[in-house]
Phi, psi and omega in degrees: 000331179299321179300316181297317182297320180291326177298325179295329181276338180236076186295337177276110191298333182297342181269351182271066182277347181301329188258011185297323180295317177299317180299321180295317178298317178298321184296326183294333180285327177071185178210168181298319182292320181293326176295322178296318179295328179296321178292325182286326184213090184301328184295330181250019185299311181294323178301312183295321182298313183289330177297318179298321180296322180295324178296318180297327181284313190265347187226054184292335183237043180060030176288134182252128180257129180266134179197176181255101186293337183290350184273359188238153187295319189289343176299329178292317179295318180294316181293329178296315180293322178295321181291330177297323176287335185261018177072004171075176175277165183293130177290329184270000180291146180265352180249157180262141181292161178303322178298320180293325178296321178293322180296318180300320180294325185280319189244353191282029179226150178267002180285151177289355179268013181302325179232083184306315181299321179293316181301318181292334183275347186272137171282180180296142185289355183285327187286320180222161173303141186305315185293326179292328181292338185275352188301307186296319179293324180297321183301321181272320186290331188266002182285102182263163178299321182297317180293319180299317181288332178299330180295333182253004185268128177279177186295343181297335184268354184268150176259150184285161179277116181289354182260011184297334180298336182290345179283347186279344182218138178293339182298336183291344181295331179270354184252349187213161176285123184265105179292340185258012178295126181292133179228150177272121185293136178274139180286161180295323180295318179294320178297317180293326178295319179297315180296325177295320178296321178299317182293324183285315184287335175053050172087011182264007182289153178282160178304321179296320179292319179299316179298318180296322177298315179298317180301314184291315182296330179289350179267004175294156178306144187300327184290351181255000183296316183297320178295322179296314184298330180270000182284129181304324182289330175291321177295329174294320176298320178297318179296323178295321178294319178298319180297325183257019188306317182289347184268348181286145169287162181298320180294322177294320180296322176296320179296322177296319179295319178296323177296323177296323177297313183295326180276356181056053177291136181303143185297341181262010183297140180303327178298320180290328175300314180292320179297318180298314179301317182292318179295322177298326178288332187262000188311313187285353175257002181255159175270168186296325178300316179294320181297317180291323178296315179297318178299322179292323177296319177299321178297316180295330179277356182060034181259135177280121182227063183299324180294315179297318181295322178299318179292319178301316181294324176295319178298313180297324180296324180283333183247031188300318184291344182269358184290125171279167183303309180298324178296320180295314181297317179296323178296316179296323176299315179295321177301317179294316181292334178279352178055034177216144184242110178295120185299324184284353179261352189303306182295324180291324176299315180298318181295324180289324177299314179295325181294318187255003190306317182286344182263343179298144165287164180296327177293324178291324175301316177297320180294321177299313181296320180294319178297318179293320181294314183294326182271002181054040180279126175291149180218141184291154178301325182298312181291317180297322180292324177296318177297314181296325177301314182292317182296320182296334180274339185234022187299322182297332181270358185266140176293154180297322181298312179296321180296317179299322178295323176295319180296324177301314181289326177299319179293317181295322180278354183055046185265119180265075183267096188297318178301319178294317182295322178292319178294325177302319179295337178273325189268317192287319186308320181290337181273341188310315182299339183259359184269143178291164192296324181287328174296317177297320180299316182292325176296313181296318182293325177297315179300315182288322181295323178271004180057036182255119182255120173232109186297327179298316179294311185294322179293320178297319178297314182297321181288327184276332191293315185306324181285344182249003192298334181290347177271357180287131166287171177300322179297316182297312181300318180296318181292324176297312181297318179296315184296314180291322178291320180300318180274002179052050182243122173249111188289171179303325178261043190302319182294314178296317182299306184289322181294323179293320180288322178296320178295322177294325175298322178294319179295330183264015185303327181293340181277341188286342174295327179273328181235071184297334181297330181292320180296314181294323177300313181294318182292325177292320176301322177290321180296325180302325181256024173063045175236128186226085176292107191296326180298315180289323179294318178301319178294318184290335183261004177289154180300321182298317180290320179300322177295323179293328179294334180292336179271000181283153177283354178256154174277104187254357183295322180295322178294318176300318180300311181298317181293312183298314180290325178296320178296319179301319185280317190262347181233071183298337181269000181296131184242009185274199183296152177223156178288148180291148181304323182295328177290318175303315181298315182298314183287323178301315179298320180295316181294317181293324177297318177296319182297320181296328182272329190241335188253306184299338184269002180293139187305319183293330179280318178300316181295316180296320179297313181298316181291322178294319176300317180295320184285322187269338176127003178139174184295341180289350181261353184223139175228119176267108183197182175261108176295320178239088183304332182289348177267353169063030174216157190267165178223155168249111185266132178225138177249134177236144170285166183290346174272004175095356180276145180288151180243127176288131181218342186274071188295323184298309180295325182292319178294319178298319179294323180296318179298321178296321180296323182296336181292325180139156180232134177283132180274108178259168178300318180297318181295319178298319179299315180296321180292320181294319182278356177079018180272136175261131178261052178062035182246012179295132178285153175273153185300154187301323183296330178287330180294334182278351183282150176272160177303323181295323179292321180294321179298330181280353182240035184296337186272001183292157180274129181298145177277179183299322179298323178294319179297320179297321178296320180297322184267048184298154183296339181299331181277335183275332191298327186264117183288344182274003180302134189276358178252131183286116179281152175283159181296131177081356181222165173274215180293130176258151176293158178301155180299152181301145178270139179276120182242152181276354180229178183299129181297149176231162177283162179239127176258120179262134172247097185275124182258117173266094188277165172221180186299330182288355176271353187232160173296154185298130178056037179206174176251027179272119184288140178286161187301317182299321183279334169296317178299315182299313183292324177297317181287325175300317179295322179295333179271005174097007179273149170260120184276126176240127183251138166254085186297146186298329181288348174256314188284319183299315176297328181292337181300338180265000182266186185285162180302316183291327179293320178293318178296320179298319179296314180294323178298319179297319182290316186282319186259036177284118182304332181297330180294317181293322179292325178294319181291325180291000000 
């Protein structure tokens, strides 16, 4: 307990040097978990073991020590190993990550003051070799929060190794940096002797000697690498290498770069600047294996090298036909890690995929898909379908990691490959409990993105998630909520499932300022299933948060619009923040403008509108618009009196139509025939007093009884003309509305919101409505509308049928007595 109390007084672990000897003794004993980590990553084996020992010393009762991990050397090593599992930062990015910026601050100097806490803990170098003296200080100084939590983190929180495909063929050893290459550890005395020689010779070593020094020093134990990199004599060796850069052979230069990878040299180190320039000059004198190996080393170093990658891609483009299978897979992997897709390679990549598809291992198939996904490379439906064909036949033999990578690309390509999706429903549910949280998220997101609902998959995810929810990033929690809401699925454990995710969203609230899209994604997913956490909604609708959304790379105003209006309709007691009226106005105009250009003009909607106008008596009886603009889909609005007769209400369209009539009408043969026979084609004008009414007044008089002119409009000649009409007309009239319903209370009008649906409103290959459209219909009902659907599986085939068949179908839908009884 004394140890714990002192830690509380010295929260920065690098200063607790008093206990370094104890920590070292503890470290030698090791633990089961640290041995397991040693097998997974030999380079950091000693690091992990000693870190575990430090936890046992300083945290015997789950005591948590607060400190700043970015201030210590080993945080760089830990983050490097973690990033290697997480596929690293983009090679092609032009900016440095925040972590890299911290690293530059810590190691980017050749001064012995690079690590002040370490310097103060070291005795004079005369008594012992310098590197040996740093062990005890390193044990305490390098214990970062990330490493401490790794000791208690189960596999759900770990990310898979994107390089696992390289284990399938020995050829990859010459194309990539092999982290598992066995090396003979250099003793501390030998390392100190090399550094002493560097100090004595003062830059007079030959290029061969310099290369040999780098090779040997990189074989020092991993826990001493950070101390070495900050050592002034090592920096002197680096300066000597920069001075002789042009004199190294290509193989020696590659060895120096590999040594830098093993030593975890910071990506902004001057030596790496010189190496990059030299490799760019030598590209055309190197072979493809060397070029790919160097590119892989840059990836391991987390260094952005866009110029080198451009030259590499140009070289590959010229030698495309010479690419062997492993070279091609490694190249696609590098393209993905570089987050850039060379446009001139797209077709060649596709041709090579087809050439080698049957020869790829399943892990290589996953690596290809991940590379294409990360680089946002477009791929033809033909090639994607071929990949999906193979995966669907061998899914049981495929690792979950490789399968998830295929699903990412399937989602990106919007490929509805039913055999693969059905096989997924058979294979994945049993694996869900063993998959890490991000893998589960991508599986769930693929299903929702493709609108594919498989209850077995979704239920397995829901049952597994609550116990792992603390490992969710803000992005993961948001995507889970969106996916379940999008598919309108509330699992058997819905309360536990949703409450755990909502609580995780609250815990991650601080992240949403940087990633506002994640908060809106999660809240919309909740709104779809009628869940409105007011605390989070209040935060999302505040002016400060709205301002942050403007800086996002995504268009988030529509999401804010949908959320804000949904809260107004469904949460009348909500007292929190609301969006300003001017923002509503701005977004409404934007949405309506889009609808006029893209939605109202769709053939199925135009046809339904025209036929309804013909059937009911004119444009004043039908309005094609968005009743709820925030739901981003159109409606055909119709008003009926309680006796079933239509009520004219669309005054604006009727006046516009009237103005057009005043201009003049061309007399055609058809029109003359209709006039002679006394048929009205639904063109009777409404009385002048009705023209003076406002839309609001008409809405308030929905229960009035239609006059004779209205009845005449209803019984338009278009309905009488076709003898094949399936509804028997009364003598002297066309189709009549159903007889009035007898009600025990005062009759009221009925507002119909007719939905002309399409396949995108439903789950794939099913009649299960998606969450957004469930939300819309629920809100329409709350506003007093009766929802009438023209489902695509009924309406689309009818578009090819006769005029009378379509009218008969619409008459059945609009004048269904059940609608009036529901409204009453």
